[in-house]
N, C-alpha and C positions, 0 to 999 in steps of 0.2 A: 582545343579540346578540353572539355570540362570534366574533372574528375569528381564523382559523387562520393560522398563520405558514406561508408558502409556501416549500417547499425547492426550491433550485435544484440539479439534478443535471447535472454536465457529462458528456456522452457524446462519445467520440471516434470518429472514423471510422477504419476500416482504411486503412492506407496503400496508396496506388495501386499496383498490380501484386501485391499480397499478399492480395487478397479470398479466394482459395481456399486459402490457407495458414494463415489465422488464424481462430480461433473468435470468438464474439461478445464484445463489450466487457463487462467485469464484474470482480468482485472476484478478485484473483490471490492475494494473501496475507492471512491472518486472524491476529489476535492470539490466542496460544495460551491466554490467560486468559479474556478476555471474549468472543472469537469475533467481534469487529468486524473489517471490512476495514480494512487498513492500506496497501494498494497495489491498483491497479486496472490492467487492461490486456486484452490478447488472448492466449489460449492459442495456442500454436504447434502446429499439427495434425500436421505431418509434417516429415521431414528436408528441409531447404532447400538444402543444398549450400553450399560455402564463399563463393561470390560473392554469392548472394542473402542468406546469413546476415550478411555484412558490410554489405550495403546496408540490411537491416532494423534493424541496430543504430543507424543514424542517426536513427531515429524514436522511440527510447526506450531503456530499459535492458533488456537480455537477461538474464533471471534464471531460474534453476533453483530452483523452489519445492517444498517438501514432501519427503516420503519415501514411496515413491520419487519422485524428482524429475520435475517436469513443467515444461517450458520455457514462459516467458511473454515477450511484449513489454509491459514495464511502463511506462505512460505517465503515472501519476499515483500520488502517495503522500501519506498522511497525515503532516503535519509537527506539531510541538508547537504552532505558532501556529494551525493549522487545528483541532486537537484542543481548544484553548481556546475557539474560537468555536463548536465543534459541542456540546462536553460540559460546558464551564465551566472555570474557573481550576484550577490545580494545587492539590489538596487534601492530597495526600500524596506524598512521594517517598522511597522506601525504598532504602537504599544499604547495601551489605555492610560487613563490618568494616574493609576497607581503603579504603572510599569508592567502590567499584564499583557501577554501576547494578544494581537488582534489579527495581524496578517503580515506575510512576508512576500516580497517580490523577487523572484530570481530572473535576472534578465528582464524580459517583458511579461513574464507569467506571475500572476498574483495568486497566492495560496492562502486559504483560511485554515488549513489543517495544522493543528498544533505540533504534530509529529515533525514538521518542517521548520519549527522555530530554531534559528541558529544558536539562540542562547538556551543551552540545555537546562540551566537552573529553572526556568519557568515551568 
């Protein structure tokens, strides 16, 4: 008998008072190389006005993602530590000629997202 590893997915609720202003919780930004989500949150559906915008920012990071840009309330991000748990240890780190980050591979998954650089100084 094979035991399947159960995955725990954390789902966030929409902040109170913003239920009609936000889309469903899901992937917000995806790595441009492997296509895996690197941040999660709620799509902002319409203009909120300055006061509501300021209040919403207290619940997470307000981020314009993609081109043309779409605004999201980002409430969770993939970190190098979480990438190791999900995909495996760093198996490759590609740096440019002057030491700048180019890509990182966790297990078999290659990422170009700078937020997954295991060297925080870059």
